C-alpha positions in Angstrom: -23.5 6.7 3.5 -25.4 6.9 6.1 -29.1 5.8 6.4 -31.2 3.6 8.9 -33.3 1.4 6.7 -31.2 -1.4 6.3 -33.1 -2.3 2.8 -32.9 1.4 1.3 -28.6 1.2 2.6 -28.5 -1.9 0.8 -30.3 -0.9 -2.4 -27.8 3.2 -2.3 -24.8 0.2 -1.5 -25.3 -1.6 -4.5 -26.0 1.4 -6.5 -22.6 2.9 -6.0 -20.8 -0.6 -6.0 -22.1 -0.7 -9.4 -20.1 1.9 -10.8 -17.0 1.0 -8.8 -17.5 3.4 -5.2 -15.8 2.2 -1.8 -19.0 2.7 -0.2 -18.8 2.8 4.0 -21.8 2.0 5.0 -23.2 3.6 8.8 -26.7 2.6 10.1 -26.4 5.0 13.3 -25.5 8.6 14.0 -23.1 7.0 16.4 -21.2 5.0 13.5 -21.4 7.7 11.0 -19.3 9.8 13.8 -17.6 6.7 14.9 -16.6 6.3 10.9 -15.8 9.7 10.0 -12.7 10.1 12.6 -11.1 6.7 11.8 -10.5 8.2 8.2 -11.0 11.7 6.0 -10.6 10.6 2.1 -14.4 11.0 1.0 -15.2 12.2 -1.8 -19.3 12.4 -1.2 -21.9 11.2 1.2 -25.3 10.0 0.6 -26.9 10.6 3.8 -30.6 10.7 5.5 -31.7 13.4 6.8 -33.4 11.6 9.6 -31.2 8.8 11.9 -33.6 7.1 13.9 -35.7 10.1 14.3 -32.6 12.6 14.9 -31.5 14.9 12.3 -28.0 14.0 10.8 -26.7 17.5 11.5 -23.0 16.6 13.1 -22.3 14.6 10.2 -22.9 17.3 8.1 -21.7 19.7 10.1 -18.6 17.3 9.5 -18.6 16.8 5.5 -19.6 20.9 5.4 -16.8 21.7 7.7 -14.1 19.4 5.1 -16.0 21.1 1.4 -17.0 17.4 1.0 -19.8 17.4 -0.9 -23.2 15.3 0.2 -26.2 14.2 -0.8 -29.6 14.5 1.3 -31.7 11.3 -0.1 -34.6 11.7 2.3 -38.2 11.6 2.5 -38.5 15.1 4.9 -36.6 17.3 2.7 -39.3 20.2 3.8 -37.7 19.4 7.4 -33.4 19.8 6.9 -32.2 22.9 8.9 -28.7 23.8 9.5 -25.6 22.9 7.6 -27.7 20.0 5.9 -29.4 22.4 4.1 -26.1 23.0 1.8 -26.2 19.6 0.2 -28.0 18.4 -2.1 -31.2 17.4 -2.1 -33.1 14.2 -3.3 -36.5 12.8 -2.2 -37.3 9.1 -1.3 -37.8 7.2 -3.7 -35.3 8.5 -6.3 -34.0 6.4 -9.4 -30.5 4.8 -9.2 -29.7 6.6 -12.5 -30.9 9.6 -10.9 -28.8 9.1 -7.4 -25.7 8.1 -9.2 -26.0 11.1 -12.0 -26.6 13.6 -9.1 -22.9 12.1 -7.1 -20.7 11.8 -10.3 -21.8 15.6 -11.2 -20.7 16.6 -7.6 -17.6 15.1 -7.0 -17.0 16.3 -10.7 -17.4 19.8 -10.0 -15.5 19.3 -6.2 -12.5 18.1 -8.3 -12.7 20.8 -10.9 -12.8 23.4 -8.0 -9.6 21.8 -6.6 
């Protein structure tokens, strides 16, 4: 998960952990890219589009190249460009149950394709 607002990051992480998801958090683009280089076994990502005012295009590119699904959970959905357009888009704020349903659906669909 990449989210630059700590309170939102905690809320998303707790929502995902409640269904036994292993959550790796990054608060900056640099931290996200570092964590991506550390491991490659991700099933899904939840990303805010703007991190400290910068688009998370390099992170979206990483997931697109590896065919790993991602959710863009953002307040600026109309500004999304590039490979980030290929993710599922959810507008902030969203009900935690809706986020979980979307995440579960994406993981299930991706697993079925393999």
